[in-house]
C-alpha positions as CSV (number, residue, x, y, z in Angstrom):
1,M,-9.9,-2.1,22.8
2,A,-12.9,-1.3,20.6
3,A,-12.7,2.3,21.7
4,D,-9.1,2.4,20.6
5,L,-9.9,0.9,17.2
6,T,-12.8,3.4,16.8
7,E,-10.3,6.3,17.5
8,L,-7.7,4.8,15.1
9,R,-10.4,4.5,12.4
10,R,-11.4,8.1,13.0
11,L,-7.8,9.2,12.6
12,I,-7.7,7.3,9.3
13,D,-10.9,8.9,8.2
14,D,-9.5,12.3,8.9
15,I,-6.4,11.5,6.9
16,D,-8.6,10.2,4.0
17,D,-10.5,13.5,4.1
18,R,-7.2,15.5,3.9
19,L,-6.0,13.3,1.0
20,L,-9.3,14.0,-0.8
21,D,-8.8,17.7,-0.3
22,L,-5.3,17.5,-1.7
23,L,-6.5,15.5,-4.7
24,A,-9.2,18.1,-5.4
25,E,-6.6,20.8,-5.1
26,R,-4.4,19.0,-7.6
27,I,-7.3,18.7,-10.0
28,A,-8.0,22.4,-9.7
29,V,-4.3,23.1,-10.6
30,A,-4.6,20.6,-13.5
31,E,-7.5,22.6,-14.9
32,R,-5.2,25.6,-15.0
33,V,-2.5,23.5,-16.7
34,A,-5.0,22.4,-19.3
35,D,-5.8,26.1,-20.1
36,Y,-2.1,26.8,-20.5
37,K,-1.6,23.7,-22.7
38,R,-4.5,24.7,-24.8
39,A,-3.2,28.2,-25.3
40,T,0.3,27.1,-26.1
41,G,-0.3,23.9,-28.0
42,I,1.6,21.7,-25.5
43,P,0.5,18.1,-25.6
44,V,-1.4,16.7,-22.6
45,R,0.8,13.7,-22.3
46,L,4.5,14.3,-22.0
47,P,6.1,10.9,-21.3
48,D,9.3,12.3,-19.9
49,R,7.4,14.5,-17.4
50,I,5.1,11.6,-16.4
51,E,8.1,9.4,-15.8
52,A,9.9,12.1,-13.8
53,V,6.9,12.7,-11.6
54,K,6.4,9.0,-10.9
55,A,10.1,8.5,-10.2
56,R,10.3,11.6,-7.9
57,C,7.3,10.5,-5.9
58,A,8.5,6.9,-5.7
59,E,11.8,8.1,-4.3
60,R,10.2,10.5,-1.9
61,G,7.8,7.8,-0.8
62,A,10.6,5.4,-0.2
63,A,12.3,8.0,2.0
64,R,9.2,8.0,4.1
65,G,9.1,4.3,4.4
66,L,6.5,3.6,1.7
67,D,6.9,0.9,-1.0
68,P,8.2,2.7,-4.1
69,V,6.3,0.4,-6.4
70,Y,3.1,1.2,-4.6
71,V,3.8,4.9,-4.8
72,R,4.7,4.7,-8.5
73,D,1.5,2.8,-9.2
74,L,-0.6,5.2,-7.2
75,W,0.8,8.2,-9.0
76,G,0.3,6.5,-12.3
77,R,-3.4,6.3,-11.5
78,I,-3.5,9.9,-10.3
79,I,-1.6,11.1,-13.4
80,E,-3.8,9.1,-15.8
81,E,-7.0,10.7,-14.3
82,T,-5.4,14.1,-14.5
83,C,-4.5,13.5,-18.2
84,R,-8.1,12.4,-18.9
85,L,-9.4,15.6,-17.3
86,E,-7.0,17.8,-19.3
87,E,-7.9,15.9,-22.6
88,R,-11.6,16.5,-21.8
89,L,-11.0,20.2,-21.1
90,I,-8.8,20.7,-24.2
91,G,-10.9,18.5,-26.4
92,T,-8.3,15.9,-27.4
93,P,-9.0,12.2,-27.4
94,A,-8.4,10.2,-24.2
């Protein structure tokens, strides 16, 4: 039984590593978004876009059997961190 749990934990660790890679990739793209926003004067925080992303992710998460409230909250945290990064890069207040 312990060997089975060890293997399951290893699988979760592998998934966690992939999630971290994807978050790092998302941040790298957000840096490019910040450059674009700086050059064009687009504000960092666009409430309609933020809401659309959270709603889309909640819906897609629900289609995969995930709690949409959990997904919406998780994406809220991800988006907040992304906005802070963009504000730091652009030089606007957080």
